[in-house]
C-alpha positions as CSV (number, residue, x, y, z in Angstrom):
1,M,20.1,142.4,-33.2
2,E,20.2,138.5,-31.2
3,S,17.8,137.5,-28.3
4,I,19.2,136.9,-25.3
5,G,16.9,136.0,-22.1
6,V,18.2,136.0,-18.6
7,V,17.4,134.4,-15.0
8,L,16.6,136.1,-12.2
9,E,16.0,134.4,-8.7
10,F,14.3,135.6,-5.9
11,C,12.1,135.2,-2.5
12,Y,8.5,136.5,-2.0
13,T,6.8,135.2,1.0
14,Q,8.5,132.0,1.0
15,R,8.0,130.8,-2.9
16,L,10.5,130.9,-5.4
17,L,9.7,132.8,-8.6
18,R,11.8,132.7,-11.7
19,I,12.1,134.3,-14.9
20,E,12.3,131.7,-17.9
21,H,15.4,132.3,-19.5
22,L,17.0,131.4,-23.1
23,H,20.5,131.8,-22.6
24,K,23.0,131.1,-19.6
25,L,24.0,134.2,-18.0
26,R,26.4,134.6,-15.6
27,L,25.0,135.3,-11.7
28,S,26.4,136.8,-9.0
29,A,25.4,138.4,-5.9
30,G,22.3,140.2,-7.7
31,C,24.2,141.2,-10.6
32,C,23.3,139.4,-14.1
33,S,26.3,139.9,-16.5
34,V,26.0,139.7,-20.1
35,R,29.3,138.4,-22.1
36,K,27.5,139.9,-25.3
37,K,28.5,143.1,-27.5
38,S,24.7,143.3,-28.2
39,V,22.0,144.0,-25.4
40,F,18.5,142.6,-24.5
41,Q,15.9,142.6,-27.6
42,F,13.5,141.1,-25.5
43,L,12.5,140.9,-21.7
44,E,9.4,138.9,-20.0
45,F,8.6,139.3,-16.7
46,H,6.3,136.4,-15.1
47,L,5.4,137.3,-11.7
48,K,2.2,136.1,-10.0
49,L,1.5,138.3,-6.3
50,Q,-2.2,138.8,-5.7
51,E,-2.6,139.2,-9.7
52,T,-0.6,138.2,-12.4
53,I,1.7,140.9,-13.6
54,R,3.3,140.3,-17.5
55,V,5.4,142.9,-18.5
56,V,7.2,143.0,-21.7
57,H,10.3,145.5,-22.5
58,K,12.3,145.9,-25.7
59,L,15.5,147.4,-24.4
60,V,18.0,149.2,-26.6
61,H,21.4,150.5,-26.0
62,Q,21.1,152.4,-22.8
63,P,23.9,154.9,-21.6
64,K,25.5,154.1,-18.5
65,G,23.7,153.6,-15.5
66,S,20.4,154.6,-16.8
67,C,17.4,153.0,-15.7
68,V,14.7,151.2,-16.7
69,P,11.5,150.5,-14.8
70,L,10.2,147.1,-15.5
71,F,6.5,147.8,-13.7
72,S,4.9,149.2,-10.5
73,S,1.9,149.0,-8.0
74,S,1.4,151.2,-5.4
75,Q,0.4,148.0,-3.6
76,I,3.3,145.5,-4.3
77,S,6.7,146.6,-5.4
78,L,9.1,149.0,-7.6
79,I,11.8,147.2,-9.6
80,A,14.5,149.4,-11.7
81,I,17.0,147.6,-13.9
82,S,20.4,149.6,-14.1
83,W,22.4,149.2,-17.4
84,I,25.7,148.7,-16.6
85,V,28.5,148.6,-18.9
86,G,32.0,147.1,-17.8
87,E,35.7,148.0,-18.1
88,K,35.2,145.9,-21.2
89,Q,33.2,146.9,-23.9
90,D,31.8,143.5,-24.8
91,C,30.5,143.0,-21.4
92,Q,27.1,144.5,-20.4
93,G,24.8,143.4,-17.4
94,L,21.9,144.0,-15.2
95,R,21.8,145.5,-11.8
96,F,18.6,145.8,-9.3
97,I,18.4,149.2,-8.1
98,D,16.0,149.2,-5.6
99,F,13.2,146.7,-4.5
100,V,10.9,147.9,-1.5
101,L,8.5,145.1,0.0
102,P,4.5,145.7,0.0
103,L,2.9,147.8,3.0
104,F,1.2,144.8,4.5
105,F,4.5,143.0,4.9
106,V,6.3,146.3,6.2
107,N,3.3,146.6,8.6
108,K,3.3,142.7,9.2
109,Y,6.7,142.5,10.1
110,E,6.8,145.9,12.6
111,K,3.8,144.1,14.6
112,D,4.7,140.6,14.7
113,A,8.1,141.6,15.6
114,K,8.3,140.3,19.0
115,K,6.3,137.2,18.0
116,Y,9.7,136.1,15.5
117,W,11.9,137.3,18.6
118,D,10.6,135.3,20.6
119,I,10.4,132.0,17.9
120,F,14.2,133.1,18.0
121,Y,14.9,132.7,21.5
122,K,12.8,129.1,21.7
123,R,15.1,127.1,19.0
124,H,18.1,129.1,19.7
125,Q,18.1,129.7,23.2
126,D,21.3,131.9,24.4
127,R,23.5,129.7,22.3
128,F,23.2,132.2,18.5
129,F,25.2,135.0,19.8
130,K,28.7,135.2,21.7
131,D,29.4,137.3,24.3
132,R,30.8,140.9,24.3
133,H,34.0,140.6,26.1
134,Y,35.9,143.4,24.1
135,L,33.7,146.3,25.9
136,D,36.4,146.5,28.0
137,K,38.6,147.3,25.9
138,E,36.6,150.1,24.1
139,W,34.7,151.2,26.6
140,G,36.4,150.4,29.6
141,H,37.0,154.0,30.9
142,H,33.0,154.6,31.7
143,F,32.3,151.9,33.5
144,S,35.1,152.1,36.1
145,G,33.8,155.7,37.3
146,E,33.9,156.4,40.9
147,G,31.2,154.8,43.1
148,R,28.4,152.0,41.6
149,Q,27.4,152.6,37.7
150,V,24.1,152.0,37.2
151,I,23.7,150.3,33.5
152,L,20.8,149.9,31.2
153,E,20.6,147.6,28.5
154,V,18.0,148.3,26.1
155,G,17.2,145.0,24.0
156,C,19.3,142.8,26.4
157,G,18.6,139.4,24.3
158,A,20.1,136.6,26.4
159,G,22.6,138.2,28.3
160,N,25.8,138.7,25.9
161,T,26.7,142.3,27.3
162,I,25.5,142.4,31.2
163,F,26.9,139.1,32.0
164,P,30.9,139.8,30.4
165,L,30.0,142.9,32.2
166,L,29.4,141.7,35.7
167,A,32.3,139.8,35.3
168,T,34.7,142.5,34.9
169,Y,33.4,145.3,37.0
170,P,31.7,143.5,40.2
171,D,30.1,146.9,41.7
172,I,28.1,147.4,38.6
173,F,24.1,147.4,38.9
174,V,22.6,146.5,35.7
175,H,18.7,146.9,34.7
176,A,18.4,144.8,31.7
177,C,15.1,144.8,29.3
178,D,13.8,142.6,26.5
179,F,10.4,142.7,24.6
180,S,10.7,139.1,24.3
181,P,10.1,137.3,27.4
182,R,11.9,134.2,26.2
183,A,14.8,136.6,25.9
184,V,14.4,137.5,29.6
185,N,13.5,134.1,31.1
186,L,16.8,133.0,29.7
187,V,18.6,136.1,31.7
188,K,17.5,134.7,34.9
189,M,17.9,131.5,33.9
190,H,22.1,132.0,33.5
191,K,24.0,130.8,36.0
192,E,25.6,134.1,36.9
193,F,22.6,135.7,37.3
194,T,21.2,137.7,40.9
195,E,18.4,139.8,41.9
196,A,20.8,142.0,43.7
197,R,22.9,142.9,40.8
198,V,20.3,142.4,37.8
199,N,16.6,143.7,37.2
200,A,15.7,141.8,34.1
201,F,12.1,142.7,32.8
202,V,10.1,142.5,29.8
203,C,9.6,146.2,28.2
204,D,9.2,147.2,25.0
205,L,10.1,150.9,24.8
206,T,8.3,151.8,21.7
207,T,4.7,150.8,23.0
208,D,5.2,150.8,27.3
209,D,6.6,152.6,29.8
210,L,10.2,152.4,31.0
211,S,9.9,154.5,34.1
212,L,7.8,151.5,35.4
213,H,10.6,149.7,35.9
214,V,13.6,152.2,36.1
215,A,13.5,155.2,38.1
216,P,14.0,158.7,36.1
217,S,17.7,160.2,36.2
218,S,18.6,156.9,38.0
219,V,21.2,155.5,35.1
220,D,24.6,156.0,34.3
221,I,25.0,154.2,30.8
222,V,22.6,153.3,28.7
223,T,24.1,150.6,25.9
224,M,22.3,149.4,22.8
225,Y,23.8,147.1,20.3
226,P,23.3,145.3,16.6
227,Q,20.5,142.9,17.9
228,K,17.9,145.7,19.0
229,K,17.9,146.1,15.5
230,C,13.8,145.3,15.6
231,L,13.0,148.2,17.6
232,W,12.9,152.3,16.2
233,W,15.8,154.1,17.6
234,Y,13.9,157.1,16.9
235,K,10.7,156.3,19.8
236,I,13.6,154.4,22.0
237,S,15.9,158.1,22.7
238,R,12.5,159.8,23.9
239,K,12.6,157.1,27.0
240,F,15.8,157.1,28.0
241,S,16.2,158.0,31.8
242,R,19.2,160.9,31.8
243,R,21.5,162.4,34.2
244,P,23.6,165.2,34.2
245,T,27.1,163.1,33.5
246,G,24.7,160.2,31.5
247,R,26.7,157.9,28.6
248,I,24.7,156.4,26.0
249,L,26.8,153.4,24.4
250,F,26.1,152.7,21.1
251,R,27.3,150.1,18.3
252,D,25.3,149.1,15.2
253,Y,25.9,148.2,11.6
254,A,26.9,151.3,8.8
255,T,25.7,152.1,5.7
256,G,28.1,150.3,3.5
257,D,28.1,146.9,5.6
258,L,27.7,143.6,3.2
259,A,24.6,142.2,4.7
260,Q,22.7,145.8,3.2
261,E,24.4,145.3,-0.3
262,R,22.9,141.5,0.0
263,F,19.5,143.1,0.8
264,S,19.3,145.7,-1.3
265,G,19.1,143.3,-4.1
266,K,16.1,141.3,-2.6
267,E,12.6,141.8,-1.8
268,Q,13.6,142.6,1.4
269,K,13.5,146.5,1.7
270,I,11.0,148.3,4.1
271,S,12.3,151.6,3.3
272,E,15.2,153.8,3.2
273,N,17.9,151.6,5.2
274,F,15.3,149.4,6.3
275,Y,15.2,145.7,5.6
276,V,13.9,142.5,7.1
277,R,16.1,139.3,7.3
278,G,14.0,136.3,6.1
279,D,13.7,132.6,7.4
280,G,13.5,131.0,3.6
281,T,15.0,131.2,0.9
282,L,17.2,134.1,-0.7
283,L,19.1,134.8,-3.1
284,I,22.1,134.0,-2.4
285,K,21.1,131.2,-0.1
286,I,21.7,133.4,3.4
287,H,19.5,131.5,6.3
288,F,19.2,134.1,9.0
289,G,16.2,132.1,10.9
290,L,13.7,134.7,11.6
291,H,12.1,138.2,10.3
292,Q,14.1,140.9,12.1
293,R,13.9,144.4,10.9
294,A,17.3,145.8,10.4
295,F,18.7,149.3,9.5
296,Y,22.0,150.8,8.8
297,F,22.9,153.6,10.1
298,S,25.1,156.8,8.6
299,D,26.9,159.2,11.1
300,E,24.9,162.2,10.2
301,F,21.7,160.1,10.7
302,L,22.9,159.3,13.9
303,R,24.0,162.2,15.0
304,N,20.8,164.2,14.7
305,L,18.6,160.9,15.7
306,F,20.3,162.0,19.2
307,L,20.6,165.8,19.2
308,Q,16.6,165.8,18.8
309,D,16.2,164.5,22.6
310,G,19.5,166.4,24.0
311,F,22.3,163.9,23.0
312,V,25.6,165.1,21.6
313,M,27.6,162.9,20.2
314,E,30.9,162.6,22.3
315,E,32.8,159.8,20.6
316,H,32.2,158.1,17.0
317,V,34.1,155.4,15.5
318,L,33.6,154.2,11.9
319,C,35.0,151.2,11.9
320,C,35.8,149.2,8.2
321,K,37.1,146.1,8.3
322,Q,37.4,142.5,5.3
323,V,36.5,139.8,6.9
324,E,37.0,136.8,5.1
325,N,35.7,133.7,5.2
326,R,38.2,130.9,3.8
327,S,35.6,128.1,3.7
328,K,33.2,129.8,2.0
329,E,36.3,131.6,-0.7
330,I,35.1,135.0,-0.1
331,I,36.1,138.0,1.4
332,M,33.6,140.6,2.9
333,N,33.4,144.5,3.8
334,R,32.0,144.8,7.0
335,R,30.8,148.6,8.5
336,W,29.9,149.6,11.6
337,I,29.5,152.4,13.7
338,Q,30.1,152.6,17.2
339,A,29.7,156.2,19.3
340,V,29.1,157.5,22.9
341,F,26.4,160.2,23.9
342,R,26.0,162.6,26.4
343,V,23.1,165.1,27.8
344,V,23.5,168.3,26.2
345,N,25.4,170.2,29.7
346,D,28.3,172.6,28.2
347,N,29.6,173.2,25.3
348,K,32.2,171.5,25.1
349,I,32.2,168.5,22.8
350,S,34.9,166.3,21.6
351,F,34.4,164.1,18.6
352,T,36.5,162.3,16.5
353,V,35.9,159.6,13.8
354,Y,38.8,157.1,13.0
355,E,38.5,155.4,9.6
356,D,41.2,152.5,9.0
357,E,43.0,152.1,5.7
358,Q,43.1,149.1,3.4
359,K,47.3,149.5,4.1
360,D,46.3,148.6,7.9
361,L,44.2,145.5,7.0
362,N,47.3,143.0,6.8
363,R,49.0,144.2,9.8
364,D,50.3,141.4,12.4
365,S,48.7,139.1,9.9
366,A,51.5,137.0,9.0
367,K,50.9,135.4,12.4
368,T,47.3,135.3,11.8
369,K,45.9,137.5,14.9
370,K,43.2,139.1,15.7
371,D,44.2,141.8,18.3
372,D,43.6,144.9,16.1
373,A,40.0,145.3,16.1
374,N,39.4,147.2,12.7
375,G,42.3,145.1,11.3
376,F,42.5,142.0,9.1
377,E,40.1,139.2,10.4
378,I,39.8,135.7,9.3
379,D,36.2,134.5,9.6
380,M,36.6,130.8,10.8
381,S,32.7,129.6,11.0
382,E,31.1,128.3,8.7
383,G,28.7,131.1,7.1
384,M,28.9,134.8,8.2
385,A,28.5,136.4,11.5
386,L,25.1,136.2,11.1
387,E,24.4,132.9,9.8
388,M,23.3,129.7,12.0
389,F,26.0,127.8,14.0
390,D,25.6,123.7,14.9
391,I,25.4,124.0,18.3
392,S,27.9,121.7,20.2
393,S,28.2,120.9,23.8
394,S,31.9,120.8,23.9
395,R,34.4,122.9,22.7
396,E,35.7,120.1,19.9
397,E,34.0,117.8,17.5
398,I,34.7,114.9,15.8
399,V,34.6,115.1,11.8
400,E,34.3,111.8,10.0
401,L,36.0,111.7,6.7
402,S,36.8,108.5,4.1
403,I,39.6,109.1,1.9
404,N,40.3,106.5,-0.7
405,N,38.6,104.1,2.1
406,L,40.8,105.1,5.1
407,L,38.7,106.3,7.7
408,F,39.9,109.0,9.7
409,K,37.9,110.7,13.0
410,I,39.3,114.0,12.9
411,K,39.3,115.9,16.7
412,V,38.7,120.1,15.2
413,L,36.9,123.1,17.5
414,S,33.1,123.0,17.5
415,K,31.5,125.3,15.0
416,E,29.7,127.3,17.7
417,Y,33.0,128.3,19.0
418,Q,34.8,128.6,15.4
419,H,33.9,132.3,14.7
420,T,35.5,133.2,18.2
421,C,38.8,131.6,17.4
422,T,42.1,133.1,16.9
423,S,43.4,130.0,15.3
424,T,42.9,129.0,12.1
425,G,44.8,126.0,12.5
426,L,42.0,124.1,14.8
427,M,39.7,123.5,11.7
428,L,39.5,121.1,8.5
429,W,40.1,123.0,5.3
430,E,39.4,121.5,2.1
431,S,42.9,122.0,0.7
432,A,43.7,119.5,3.2
433,R,41.2,117.0,2.1
434,L,42.2,117.6,-1.7
435,M,46.2,116.7,-1.1
436,A,45.5,114.0,1.3
437,S,43.1,112.7,-1.4
438,I,45.8,112.4,-4.3
439,L,48.5,111.0,-1.9
440,A,46.2,108.5,-0.8
441,A,45.9,107.6,-4.6
442,N,49.4,108.4,-5.7
443,P,51.9,107.0,-2.7
444,G,54.2,106.9,-5.0
445,I,54.9,110.8,-4.6
446,I,56.4,110.2,-1.4
447,A,57.4,106.5,-1.4
448,R,60.9,106.1,0.6
449,K,61.2,110.0,0.8
450,K,61.4,112.1,4.0
451,V,58.3,114.2,4.2
452,L,58.1,117.7,5.9
453,E,54.3,119.5,6.4
454,L,54.1,123.3,7.0
455,G,51.4,124.2,8.5
456,C,49.2,121.1,9.0
457,G,46.9,122.9,11.8
458,C,45.2,120.3,14.2
459,V,44.3,118.0,11.7
460,G,47.2,116.7,9.7
461,I,45.6,114.0,7.5
462,C,48.2,115.0,4.9
463,S,50.9,113.9,6.9
464,M,49.5,111.0,8.4
465,I,48.6,109.3,4.9
466,A,52.2,110.5,3.9
467,A,53.6,108.1,7.1
468,R,51.9,105.2,5.3
469,S,54.6,105.0,2.4
470,A,57.7,107.7,3.6
471,D,60.4,107.0,5.7
472,L,60.0,110.0,7.9
473,V,57.3,112.1,8.5
474,V,57.2,115.4,10.2
475,A,54.0,117.6,10.9
476,T,54.7,121.4,11.9
477,D,52.5,124.2,13.3
478,G,53.2,127.4,15.3
479,D,50.3,127.3,17.0
480,P,50.8,125.1,20.4
481,K,46.7,124.8,20.8
482,A,46.8,123.0,16.8
483,L,49.9,120.6,18.0
484,D,48.2,119.3,20.6
485,L,44.6,118.4,18.6
486,L,47.2,117.4,16.4
487,A,49.0,114.7,18.6
488,Q,46.0,113.6,19.6
489,N,44.5,113.3,16.3
490,I,47.5,111.7,14.9
491,Y,47.7,109.1,17.6
492,A,44.2,108.6,17.3
493,N,44.0,107.9,13.9
494,T,47.8,106.0,12.9
495,D,48.4,102.8,13.2
496,S,50.9,102.1,16.0
497,N,53.9,100.3,13.8
498,L,53.9,103.7,11.9
499,L,54.2,106.1,14.9
500,D,57.9,105.9,14.7
501,R,58.0,107.6,11.0
502,L,55.9,110.3,11.9
503,T,57.0,113.1,14.1
504,V,55.0,116.4,15.7
505,K,57.4,119.2,16.2
506,K,56.5,123.3,16.6
507,L,57.5,125.0,13.6
508,E,57.4,128.9,13.2
509,W,58.3,130.1,9.7
510,G,61.6,131.8,10.4
511,N,62.4,131.0,13.8
512,K,66.2,130.0,13.9
513,N,65.4,127.9,16.9
514,D,62.5,126.0,15.9
515,I,64.2,125.4,12.0
516,E,66.9,124.1,13.9
517,A,65.0,121.7,16.5
518,V,63.6,120.7,13.1
519,K,67.0,119.9,11.2
520,K,67.9,117.4,14.4
521,I,65.2,115.0,13.3
522,N,66.6,115.1,9.6
523,E,69.8,117.0,9.0
524,E,70.4,115.7,5.3
525,G,66.8,118.0,4.4
526,F,63.4,116.5,3.0
527,D,62.9,115.7,0.0
528,V,59.2,116.8,-0.2
529,I,57.7,119.5,1.9
530,I,53.6,120.0,1.5
531,G,51.6,123.0,2.5
532,T,47.5,123.5,2.4
533,D,46.3,126.5,2.6
534,V,49.8,128.4,4.1
535,T,49.3,131.4,1.4
536,Y,46.6,133.7,2.5
537,V,48.7,136.5,4.0
538,L,50.5,137.9,1.8
539,E,53.7,138.6,4.7
540,S,53.9,135.2,5.5
541,I,55.3,134.3,1.7
542,L,58.7,135.0,2.0
543,P,58.7,133.8,5.5
544,L,57.4,130.8,4.4
545,F,59.7,129.6,1.3
546,A,62.8,130.8,3.2
547,T,62.0,128.1,6.1
548,A,61.4,125.7,3.3
549,K,64.9,126.7,2.0
550,E,66.7,125.8,5.0
551,L,64.7,122.8,5.8
552,V,64.7,121.1,1.8
553,S,67.0,118.6,0.9
554,N,69.8,119.8,-1.3
555,E,69.4,116.5,-3.9
556,K,68.2,117.1,-6.9
557,G,64.4,116.1,-7.4
558,S,63.4,117.9,-3.9
559,V,60.2,119.5,-4.4
560,L,57.6,122.0,-2.8
561,V,54.0,121.4,-3.1
562,L,51.4,123.9,-2.3
563,C,47.3,123.8,-2.3
564,H,45.3,126.4,-1.9
565,V,42.3,129.2,-2.6
566,L,43.8,131.9,-4.3
567,R,42.8,134.9,-2.2
568,R,44.2,137.7,-1.1
569,V,47.8,137.1,-2.3
570,D,48.0,136.8,-6.2
571,E,49.8,133.8,-7.7
572,P,52.8,135.6,-9.6
573,S,53.7,136.8,-6.0
574,I,54.0,133.7,-4.8
575,V,56.2,132.3,-7.6
576,L,58.4,135.1,-7.4
577,A,59.1,134.8,-3.4
578,G,59.7,131.1,-4.8
579,L,62.4,131.9,-6.8
580,K,63.8,134.5,-4.8
581,Y,64.8,130.9,-2.1
582,G,65.4,128.7,-5.0
583,F,61.9,127.1,-5.6
584,E,61.0,127.0,-9.4
585,L,57.2,126.8,-10.3
586,V,57.5,123.8,-12.8
587,D,53.6,123.3,-13.1
588,R,50.1,124.6,-11.8
589,W,46.7,122.8,-11.3
590,P,44.4,124.0,-13.0
591,D,46.8,125.0,-15.9
592,Q,45.3,127.5,-17.8
593,S,48.3,128.5,-20.0
594,P,48.1,127.8,-23.9
595,G,49.0,123.9,-24.5
596,G,49.3,123.4,-20.6
597,S,52.3,122.9,-18.5
598,P,55.3,120.5,-20.2
599,E,55.4,118.2,-17.2
600,G,52.1,117.4,-16.4
601,V,52.8,116.1,-13.2
602,I,49.6,117.0,-11.1
603,G,47.6,116.2,-14.4
604,N,49.0,113.0,-13.9
605,W,48.6,112.6,-10.1
606,I,44.6,113.7,-10.6
607,C,43.7,112.1,-13.5
608,D,40.9,110.1,-12.3
609,D,37.3,111.2,-10.5
610,R,38.7,111.0,-7.0
611,W,39.5,114.5,-5.7
612,F,36.0,115.5,-7.2
613,E,35.2,114.2,-3.3
614,V,36.7,117.8,-2.8
615,P,33.7,120.0,-2.9
616,S,35.2,123.4,-3.7
617,T,36.1,124.1,-7.4
618,A,38.5,127.3,-6.6
619,L,41.4,125.0,-5.1
620,N,44.7,125.5,-6.9
621,I,48.4,123.3,-6.4
622,M,51.6,124.4,-7.2
623,Y,54.4,122.0,-7.8
624,F,57.7,123.8,-7.0
625,R,61.1,122.4,-7.9
626,F,64.3,123.5,-5.5
627,S,67.3,123.7,-6.9
628,L,70.9,125.6,-6.0
629,D,71.9,127.6,-9.0
């Protein structure tokens, strides 16, 4: 039997430890897949905690799903490895099943939670969490009752919940508490803070007496939101001030959320469903900036938690959402629970559960909207919602690009605001950088031709470079905000003698009025049509090709070039949509077909190393030729 080694990495008190390897493996999100029919014969583990532990195991063929414990210590942790047999018989692998932190660190993170949060607010002030403007939509009927509503915000942080509420409901009064003194100071320093409407105070509900700050039975609504994960909820529930008509509004991440899955494979598990978030290097390099205690709820646990203290679940929503991070080319499954609890005072209980189906994820996505709270969402941040964001004093920032010795200063939406933005066109995508580099290095592609760019967003670097060689370039997008920034960027980065060749126009795919407006600029049609990252929504593919057919030139040799990362829409779907409207795929890159493409057009464009300036290796280029036949 062939000997195979394995590479695993994880963080232990900010020190990276590694198992030496004998054979290169494929590592993906805590799972190592071995592309061999044979299994591990020998595995040697080196792990230094307080002492050196060396464990040698000989692994033979194991049944699917079986577990082999490698080592355990009452003061250290337990790792179990499960042998996974893939769909193909020649694919087998290892997966972490459990990893529990030592008791010492469990107690440390619990004891020092206030310190970690203070450090967090010292570093980020009020710029990390976004304001919760969805409260009116989700729970507006609870805040708009008769008389003055009194709200208790548990773990108020920097005020991301209370100030949107105060702006929407001028008559409410808010008690805001947090165990971080810095957080409370941030609330008091807020420009909208007034003691007549907000009572902000420091209070650790696990140890302090809340009744010293809030009178018993004086609160109408208690709000709880995700950043209070550092608290033990079963302790807090006993300390709520309760009115017969009072409500507790609860929202937090649910079991099965992506972040829980990631924590599960690392040395961050405190106990069942409890994890600590790290401020050092993690297995997949996510930096959360502090140690927080994170808990992932199941609906059964949540219902029983409040029921034991006299609260019944009046409303319950399980939200399931797929979030696509286009910059990192990943799709994330997010799950959270949203619930309303009330004091038991009668036998009438209304209980509803809503769970989105996969088919709803693409609803209205052709226009890339985010109106549906449980629908498909594009995550426009540099990382995920819990990662650090670069802080900017403005909603816009300048990104400098150097393409083939040409310097561009592009104004885009600041990273601080990208994760709440409703438009995907207000930032720079890698596909645009790659296509711009190709056009700059190969001006013959568009020389003396008429060029149309579809969905260019606010950047427009492909159009600006094309204007240096083409006779006419029309840069289009369907978003007015993107078009406004696009016009500014073109004016700031294009030589005055080239501006006559370059036109900015609104074009929403399938909109007859927009199509006719573009036709008036060039009635003969366009020789080259370019689209970068415009194929990520299935419903938009047919309108894209239909619009391209209306605007492409009927002359022989007219082409459509798409550059993108393949995400939710696969290549066959794009190819079939193109054929329906007369666009035949004649070349692709990278070309994985045997012998390669007979034409090799794209290969000639990138025959040197200039395209390696683009950091993503997941980019694809599709070259279509238009024909009326």
